[in-house]
N, C-alpha and C positions, 0 to 999 in steps of 0.2 A: 723590805722592796731591798732591790740588790742594791741599788742606788744608795742606799743609805748606811746598810751593811758596808760596801767595800768602802765607801767614806767615812767612816768611822775604823776602817783597819790601817786605811792609808794615812789616819794621824795618829793613828796609835804606832805606826813605823815610824813617818818622818819624825814625831818626840823620838823616838829611840835612835833614828839616825841622827838626829842633833845636836842631842844629850852626851852621846858615846860613842868612841867608835866601836864596831860592832867585833862582835868574836866568829870565827870562823865558822861555827856550826850556828850561828845566826844569822849571820851571813848568806849562809844555803838556805834556812828559812825562808829570810826575805825574798830571795831569791825566786825562791818556789812560792812562794805567799804570789810574787808580781806576775808571774806566768800562768798562774793557774788560772785568769781569766781576762779579759781587754779590758773589762773595767775598773779591775787594782791599776794596771799600768795607768790608764788615764785619770784617775782622782788623785792618785799618788802625785802625775807632772801638773795634775791644775793645783796642788797645795805646793808646789817646791815653786811655779810658778807664783802665788801669789807671795809668799815668803821672801820672796828676789823682791818683788813689788816692793819691799818696807823700804827698799835703801832710796826711794824715791819720796819718802816722806820727810820733812825738815829736820833737823836733829832734832833738836829741843824737843821737837812732840816725842819720834822715835824714845827719847832719854824716859821723859816724861813717863809710858806705857810699862818701862822697862823697870821702872823702880817701885818694886812691890815688896812688899816688909818681912824678911827673913823665916823664914817655917822650919818646919821639923823636913830631914830628907826627902822621909817619905812622902812630903809634901811636891820635892823639886822638878819630875818628871808634870804634874798635873800642870804646876806653878808654869813652866815653860808652854805646855799648850794653850793654860791662860791666856798668856803674851802673844803665840803668836795667832791666836784667835781677833786681841783684840786689835794688834797691828792689822790686820785681815779687812776688821769692820771699821777703821779707821780709813784705809787707804780706799773702802768701796764711799764711805763719808765724804773724804774729800776729793772724789772722783780721780783719785791720781792712777787708775786704772780700771780695767774692766773683765771680769772672768770669759773669757770665749770661751765654746767647745774646741778640745784639741782636733785637729784635720784625721780623718782616718778614711784607708783605700785598703781594699780588699778582694778578693777575687773565690771565688768558691766553688766547685764542682762537682758532678756525681758518677759513676759509672753505671754501668747496663745493671738493672737491681739494685742498686744500692739505694739506701735513705741516709740521709744525712741533715745532723738537729747541729745548727753552728747561734753561741751569744753573740748578738754584739754588742759593744761599749758600751753604748747607754741601757742595756739592758733585755731592749729588745730580744726575739727568737725566730729565726728563719729553721723551717724544717724542708728541705729537698727532696723532692721522686727521685724514680730512678731517670738516669737521662739530663739531668738539668745543670742549669749553668746561671750563677749569680755575681755581677758584680756590686761593689755597695763605695761609697762615696758618700763619707759624715763633715759637714762645715757648717760655719756660721751661721741658724739660721732656716738649717737644711739636713735632711734624711735621704737619701737617694740611693736609690737602688735599681737596677737594672734585669730585668729578667730576659738573660740571652733568649736562653731554650729552657723547655722541659714545665713544670711546677712548683710550688711550694706555696709554704703554710708561712703565714705573718703573726707573730704576739708581740703588739708595736706597744712598748712602754708611754706614757700615757705625757705627752711634752707640748701643749700648744705653742710654746717658741720656737719650734722647732718640726715643719711637718714628714712625716715618713711618707717621700711618694717613690713608688713604683709603676717604673716605664716598663713596658711588655708591648712589641711591635705595636701597630698605630694607637695606640691610646699609653692613658696612665692611670695610677687609681691613686688617692689623695687621705692622709686618717692623718689623726692627733693621737690617736691611742684605742688599738680593739684588735680582732682577729678574723685574722681572712686567708682566703685562696686564692691565688692567682695561676691558672695554668695558658701557656704559649701554645700555639700549635700552628700550622702552615698560614693556614687562612682567616685564624681567628683567636683571642685572645677574653677570655671566661674570668668571669670574679665571680666569687661567694660569699657569701660574709655570715660567719657564726655566732660573733658579739662585734657590738656596737654599732658604729656606720661610716661608710669611706663613701668616697666621691669619685666615680667613674669618669672620663675627659677623654673622650676622643678627636682624633687629629680634622677630623669633621665640623663647619661649623657648629654652635651651637650645642654638639653633643658631648651634653654632660648630664649622670644619673645619678643621686644618690640612691645607697643600700642602704638598708638596716638589718639587723641578725632573721635568718633565713629567707634570704630575696640572694637574687643572683641577676648579673647583666652579661654578654658577650660582646665584644667590640670587631666588626668585619674588616677586611684586609684594608677598604678604605677610610677608615677611622669612625665609621656610622657604629652606635651605640645602643643596643634595642630598648624600648622601657625593661624597669625592672620586672622582676617574674618571681613567683614561688621556688625552693626548693629546696630538698632534702641535705644538709650538709653536710648530716654523717654518712649519709652512700659517697657522696661527692668527695668525701676526704677520708672514704677506707682504707686507702693507697697508705697510709698511714699504722693504718694494723695492718699491713702486708695482705689486703685483701682486695678484691675487683668484684664491685655489687652493680649487678645490673638488674633494673627495675623497667621491664617492657623497654627496652633500647632497641634501636635497629642494630642488625648487626655491622654495618656501617660503621655504626659507633663502637661497637665490639671491637671490632678489627682495628680501627686508631687505638683505642686504648689497651689493646692487648701487643701493639707493635711495638711500645712504650717498654715492655719487660721482654725483647724478644731478640734477637741481633740481623734476624732478616724478619721485614716486616709480612704481616699477614693480611691477605687483599680480598674482597668481595671480587665474583666473577660476571654480576650482571649487577643492572638497578635492582629485579628484582629481587634478587638478593640479597642486598644490603638493604630492603625497607623489610625484610621479616624481622619479628619480634622474639626479644628474648628477655628472660629473669629467671637469672640465680647467684649463687656466687662462689667464686672460686680463688685463690689463692694464687697472689700474681708472680711467688715464685716459683708457678707450676702450671700455666701455658698449655704446655702441653693435655694433662687432663681434659681443659678445655674445649683441646681442639679432637680428643677423641671421646669425648660426650655429644656436642654439637648433632653429631648423627644418630645419636638415638636422641635428640630432643625437637630435632627441627628435617625438614628434607631438603639435607643437604649434605654433601662432601665434603672432605677437605685431600687437596690431591698438590703433590710437592712439584714447585716449578723451576726449570733450569738452572735459575740464579741463587736457588737454596731457600727463596720465597716459598712460604704457600699461599694457597687460593680456597674462598668458599667456594662450590658452585649447588647449583641445582639439583638433586640425583631425581 
């Protein structure tokens, strides 16, 4: 687990910093470690805060904790860490202070055709699809994410004391630890679950649906959540491997998906064309191949429009 490793490494660095002044090379190593992952700085700050709280302990109690028998030099660092742990344990026992997660805020986005993976301070992972944007805010008792546009896959570290809430469009998804995908379109938000359980809530009254692995739902613009239905999560999250998978999809759905990977949108010329069905697999970074293939698969043609977009019409 990332949290345990980061916590152990933070303790080791904290002890070294307390024990003696670091050399220039050691300082450089510490800075590299601190910047390597958000959890490193987070765990170090927590430990530093706990150590500072020792000042609030009664002087006699603190002195008793530090009166350890003499040991060989090679045990010096171990003893220092043991004393630090003892001080913290006593401080918690006395109710002198409580450990609270450090507030964290950040915003992440992707450009056209870009995928981006982000590791959050709690060890949770986000993977952003093309043209996506999320805002993250962690605080006491809550981990909040706002999906402002696009799509993201979330792998959430389990923490019952701090629910992980993703707000998107007219609804939100609440979990404590699971793996799920959220996609926000102009008219709806779609949620599919790969592992674990999530609660999907819309703005409409009593609009709450619980999803388990292999299930999905969507929230319309009015905040209504449709009942859970079976989904193929592998197909719906194929974007993570650079694929567009269409399984009996309407051309309207195809056009919407392809538009996420093009400078100008792809449109359908009529409802009749939009209701035609397509089953195929294409590369997300080569949507031109899809447009060239369509007339050979279905009775359609693709034409360019004056604004630079393209339209699928009947042939």
